[in-house]
C-alpha positions as a Python dict, from the first residue, in 0.01 Angstrom:
ca = {
    (1, 'M'): (0, 0, 0),
    (2, 'S'): (-255, -285, -13),
    (3, 'C'): (20, -539, 55),
    (4, 'K'): (108, -355, 376),
    (5, 'R'): (-260, -349, 475),
    (6, 'A'): (-294, -721, 410),
    (7, 'L'): (16, -790, 618),
    (8, 'L'): (-107, -568, 900),
    (9, 'L'): (-450, -731, 894),
    (10, 'T'): (-292, -1077, 900),
    (11, 'L'): (-74, -982, 1197),
    (12, 'C'): (-373, -839, 1384),
    (13, 'L'): (-577, -1153, 1323),
    (14, 'L'): (-288, -1374, 1431),
    (15, 'L'): (-242, -1173, 1750),
    (16, 'A'): (-615, -1188, 1828),
    (17, 'W'): (-623, -1562, 1763),
    (18, 'T'): (-324, -1637, 1989),
    (19, 'T'): (-477, -1426, 2266),
    (20, 'V'): (-824, -1583, 2255),
    (21, 'L'): (-725, -1951, 2249),
    (22, 'P'): (-539, -1957, 2583),
    (23, 'A'): (-825, -1767, 2747),
    (24, 'Q'): (-1075, -2026, 2622),
    (25, 'S'): (-852, -2309, 2741),
    (26, 'N'): (-818, -2153, 3088),
    (27, 'A'): (-1194, -2105, 3114),
    (28, 'N'): (-1252, -2467, 3015),
    (29, 'D'): (-992, -2586, 3268),
    (30, 'D'): (-1160, -2376, 3539),
    (31, 'R'): (-1498, -2528, 3456),
    (32, 'I'): (-1352, -2880, 3462),
    (33, 'Y'): (-1181, -2809, 3796),
    (34, 'D'): (-1507, -2690, 3951),
    (35, 'Q'): (-1700, -2991, 3823),
    (36, 'V'): (-1437, -3240, 3941),
    (37, 'R'): (-1431, -3086, 4290),
    (38, 'L'): (-1812, -3088, 4312),
    (39, 'R'): (-1853, -3440, 4181),
    (40, 'L'): (-1588, -3584, 4412),
    (41, 'A'): (-1712, -3392, 4717),
    (42, 'N'): (-2070, -3511, 4667),
    (43, 'H'): (-2008, -3878, 4593),
    (44, 'P'): (-2055, -4105, 4899),
    (45, 'E'): (-1762, -4337, 4816),
    (46, 'V'): (-1500, -4062, 4792),
    (47, 'K'): (-1660, -3787, 5001),
    (48, 'G'): (-1433, -3653, 5271),
    (49, 'A'): (-1111, -3759, 5099),
    (50, 'A'): (-830, -3506, 5086),
    (51, 'F'): (-788, -3429, 4716),
    (52, 'E'): (-578, -3189, 4521),
    (53, 'V'): (-703, -3135, 4166),
    (54, 'K'): (-495, -2983, 3887),
    (55, 'V'): (-625, -2921, 3536),
    (56, 'V'): (-407, -2824, 3241),
    (57, 'N'): (-552, -2828, 2888),
    (58, 'G'): (-816, -3082, 2985),
    (59, 'M'): (-571, -3316, 3159),
    (60, 'V'): (-673, -3370, 3522),
    (61, 'T'): (-429, -3480, 3790),
    (62, 'L'): (-574, -3616, 4113),
    (63, 'Q'): (-348, -3619, 4419),
    (64, 'G'): (-414, -3692, 4782),
    (65, 'K'): (-534, -3974, 5005),
    (66, 'V'): (-833, -4205, 4990),
    (67, 'R'): (-952, -4478, 5227),
    (68, 'S'): (-971, -4765, 4978),
    (69, 'E'): (-875, -4883, 4632),
    (70, 'K'): (-1244, -4872, 4541),
    (71, 'A'): (-1256, -4499, 4630),
    (72, 'R'): (-938, -4441, 4428),
    (73, 'Q'): (-1088, -4604, 4120),
    (74, 'K'): (-1425, -4431, 4168),
    (75, 'A'): (-1258, -4088, 4184),
    (76, 'E'): (-1085, -4157, 3853),
    (77, 'S'): (-1404, -4292, 3694),
    (78, 'L'): (-1611, -3991, 3803),
    (79, 'T'): (-1346, -3754, 3670),
    (80, 'H'): (-1334, -3927, 3330),
    (81, 'K'): (-1708, -3869, 3286),
    (82, 'I'): (-1680, -3489, 3298),
    (83, 'K'): (-1714, -3318, 2962),
    (84, 'G'): (-1383, -3181, 2835),
    (85, 'V'): (-1159, -3415, 3035),
    (86, 'K'): (-902, -3557, 2796),
    (87, 'K'): (-695, -3760, 3040),
    (88, 'V'): (-688, -3841, 3412),
    (89, 'V'): (-361, -3893, 3597),
    (90, 'N'): (-455, -4073, 3918),
    (91, 'E'): (-187, -4018, 4183),
    (92, 'L'): (-421, -4089, 4473),
    (93, 'V'): (-272, -4296, 4755),
    (94, 'V'): (-473, -4550, 4953),
    (95, 'V'): (-439, -4493, 5327),
    (96, 'P'): (-682, -4715, 5521),
    (97, 'S'): (-838, -4549, 5823),
}
C-alpha cells in the first residue's frame, strides 16, 4: 500500500512540476517582450522603427526595418541588456529613408 502511495505522490509531483515550469517560462517571456518593446520604443536612435519582437525561452528575435546600421546595432544592444534575455537574433534590415 505505501509503495502505491509513494508512486502516486511521485506522479502528482511530476505532473505539478511539468505544469508550473512552462507557465513560469511564458510569464518571463511576456515580461521580456514588454520590456523590449518599451525600451526600443523610447530610445531616440531606434524610436519609430517598425519592429516585430518574438520571445521564446529568453531568446529574442528582432525583425523589421531600421533607418541605419547604427540603429540596428543599438536595438540589439538595448535588447541584450534586459534581464532574462539569453540570446538576441537580430534580423533587422537597414532601409535608409
